C-alpha positions, -999 to 999 in steps of 0.1 A, spaced: 87 -485 164 111 -471 138 91 -478 106 87 -442 98 123 -435 105 133 -462 80 110 -449 54 123 -413 58 159 -425 57 155 -448 27 136 -422 7 164 -397 12 191 -422 3 172 -433 -28 170 -397 -40 208 -393 -35 216 -426 -53 194 -415 -82 214 -383 -85 247 -402 -83 257 -383 -52 277 -411 -35 295 -387 -11 262 -373 -1 248 -407 5 276 -415 29 272 -382 47 235 -388 50 241 -422 65 265 -406 90 240 -379 98 212 -405 104 234 -425 127 245 -394 147 214 -373 147 184 -395 143 155 -397 141 153 -425 166 151 -460 151 137 -486 175 129 -512 149 152 -537 167 131 -535 198 97 -551 205 67 -528 207 51 -527 242 20 -547 246 -12 -527 238 -27 -542 270 2 -531 293 -10 -512 323 11 -482 332 11 -464 366 30 -437 385 30 -422 420 11 -390 425 26 -362 446 27 -367 484 -1 -351 503 6 -314 508 26 -309 540 33 -346 546 69 -345 535 94 -321 519 120 -346 507 117 -354 470 141 -360 441 134 -344 407 154 -354 375 160 -323 353 172 -323 317 171 -302 286 173 -305 248 168 -343 249 158 -352 214 161 -387 200 197 -391 193 223 -417 204 233 -395 233 197 -391 242 195 -428 246 225 -427 269 208 -400 291 176 -421 295 196 -453 300 214 -436 329 182 -422 343 167 -457 343 194 -468 367 182 -441 391 145 -446 384 136 -459 419 148 -427 436 132 -402 412 98 -388 421 92 -366 390 111 -353 360 114 -320 341 123 -316 304 132 -279 300 122 -276 263 134 -288 229 118 -321 233 118 -342 201 138 -322 175 114 -331 147 128 -308 120 92 -300 110 85 -337 103 56 -346 125 64 -383 121 94 -377 143 70 -370 172 59 -406 167 95 -419 168 102 -397 198 74 -415 217 88 -448 204 120 -437 220 103 -430 253 86 -464 251 119 -482 246 137 -464 274 109 -466 300 122 -440 324 89 -421 322 68 -452 325 65 -446 362 79 -411 366 56 -381 359 72 -358 333 67 -320 331 77 -300 301 81 -264 290 83 -252 254 116 -247 235 123 -231 202 124 -265 184 89 -272 197 74 -243 177 71 -267 148 58 -242 122 54 -259 89 68 -243 57 33 -235 42 14 -232 74 8 -205 100 0 -228 129 24 -230 159 31 -255 187 5 -280 175 22 -312 185 36 -297 217 1 -286 228 -18 -317 216 6 -345 226 11 -334 262 -14 -323 289 2 -303 317 -16 -288 347 -35 -261 328 -44 -227 342 -70 -227 314 -73 -240 278 -47 -228 253 -50 -195 235 -30 -204 204 -34 -179 175 -19 -181 140 15 -168 131 11 -135 114 44 -134 96 53 -145 61 48 -181 49 79 -202 45 105 -216 68 109 -201 102 144 -200 116 139 -221 147 173 -210 161 162 -174 161 124 -174 162 104 -142 164 94 -128 198 68 -129 210 46 -156 195 8 -158 201 6 -186 227 -10 -183 261 -20 -208 288 -23 -245 279 11 -261 281 28 -228 275 31 -218 312 17 -233 344 27 -243 379 27 -275 400 39 -286 434 57 -317 446 69 -323 481 86 -292 494 89 -275 460 67 -251 441 75 -252 403 67 -224 379 71 -233 342 76 -203 319 73 -199 282 102 -180 267 82 -177 234 51 -161 248 53 -124 256 71 -115 288 65 -78 285 53 -60 316 16 -58 305 16 -93 290 -8 -120 301 21 -143 310 41 -118 330 10 -107 350 4 -144 358 40 -150 368 39 -120 391 8 -133 408 19 -169 409 52 -160 426 33 -140 452 10 -169 457 39 -193 461 55 -170 487 22 -170 507 26 -208 508 63 -209 516 58 -229 548 43 -257 528 66 -253 497 98 -237 510 117 -242 477 106 -220 448 118 -231 413 114 -216 379 119 -235 346 124 -216 313 140 -229 282 163 -199 275 189 -192 302 192 -158 318 229 -163 324 253 -174 297 291 -181 297 290 -195 262 294 -179 228 260 -189 216 225 -173 218 240 -141 232 214 -118 215 183 -140 215 153 -117 220 137 -141 244 168 -141 267 170 -103 267 133 -101 275 136 -126 304 166 -107 318 148 -74 317 113 -83 327 115 -115 347 148 -115 366 137 -86 389 106 -107 399 127 -138 405 150 -118 428 123 -99 446 102 -130 453 133 -150 464 132 -178 438 158 -204 447 167 -220 413 161 -211 377 166 -242 354 171 -238 316 182 -256 285 187 -241 250 225 -240 251 239 -275 246 262 -274 276 263 -272 314 264 -242 336 258 -236 373 260 -201 387 266 -188 421 236 -170 436 234 -139 413 211 -110 409 214 -85 380 249 -97 373 261 -92 409 268 -120 434 242 -121 462 238 -150 486 200 -144 487 196 -145 449 186 -174 426 211 -200 414 208 -204 376 215 -239 361 217 -247 323 211 -284 316 210 -282 277 234 -312 272 206 -339 274 213 -353 239 216 -328 212 251 -317 200 271 -309 231 292 -281 216 293 -245 229 325 -226 231 332 -203 260 328 -166 254 358 -158 276 389 -177 286 384 -169 323 349 -176 337 327 -147 346 323 -140 384 289 -155 384 302 -189 371 304 -217 397 309 -246 371 308 -247 333 315 -274 307 307 -284 271 325 -317 269 300 -340 286 263 -349 281 242 -354 311 212 -344 333 208 -334 369 192 -346 401 176 -319 423 171 -334 458 152 -316 485 163 -328 519 142 -305 541 130 -269 543 165 -254 544 188 -277 525 187 -290 489 212 -308 468 221 -305 431 240 -333 414 251 -331 377 253 -366 363 275 -370 332 264 -396 307 288 -395 278 317 -375 263 313 -350 235 313 -362 200 347 -374 185 358 -379 222 366 -342 225 380 -339 260 386 -301 260 365 -269 259 367 -245 231 370 -207 231 352 -184 207 375 -172 179 405 -193 190 420 -227 185 431 -228 221 420 -260 240 407 -252 275 405 -279 302 373 -299 306 349 -290 333 346 -308 366 341 -346 364 312 -341 388 294 -312 402 275 -319 434 266 -292 458 244 -285 488 225 -253 488 210 -235 518 176 -220 511 181 -184 502 147 -175 515 159 -180 551 192 -161 548 
């Protein structure tokens, strides 16, 4: 592990030394330390004969109680290591895990997918825990002179498919694609783009924010039918959960006009409310947010709770949009990295526990405000709540 990382770093440093850019060399070293890619060269490679195993889901109807670890925007950075190190401490209680997009942060360098899996090998949280993923903007992976999309994401994972992927070519201009503001929609259907799975008392629907969500689109028609199907099975799976990379609710000053977010708000939120989804988990914004139950911007005890878990490892920094939190905000923070535990106790009670793993870079212990130097207090040291199933209210 780590050989490709070293080659990449050394080549970059040699180029800067050749040009005499000593300041650039120092900055590049700092960047590599802070932002990766992951270098596991000091750790032994796992044995090629090692046998790995995991527990399959309990028999349908046999038990509701399960624990799901949920994180977003993990990457392969020092804070990513802290996240998985903390998850390892809880591995025995976790039944399955979700990574809500932006998996490896390859920067269009496919060798970084290799180092990402080196990272997962060295921090063996997923050695026994089944992992489910949904696509993020940094998983699009369009190469500069190519029109292919999502190749690594689709080929390196195998989620519970509805049917094989329909992955067409990008029809825009060649050259770099702005991964922070990618076009919408992209030609990606089925495969790992969107699918559903069940575990214990929960029915999970994984959504692609980068496939079309328009009313007549393939994905939205599938989501509509899948939500109805889940509700017909509500006695077996009383908790209905959606995972989508882009959050529908946002208290931060980033990604306010993303086309994917606007499309999800317009075309998917009404379905989530109508079909009594309990939770919507997202990443994308590198911070933490938990809302009160909210529908179309209005508090409603029967509506979904939206939780952003984008502080898994990548650059925890997102200023608040407003000094005072919006009415829908229950908890918000951009000073701590972490992940969450979603625990289902029975058909009517679930628990959410946000687990902090590290402070923001440079030990920043305050939140920031858009357009201001004002330092706002850090969020709660812990955020642990019990939720009554909105379906039964």
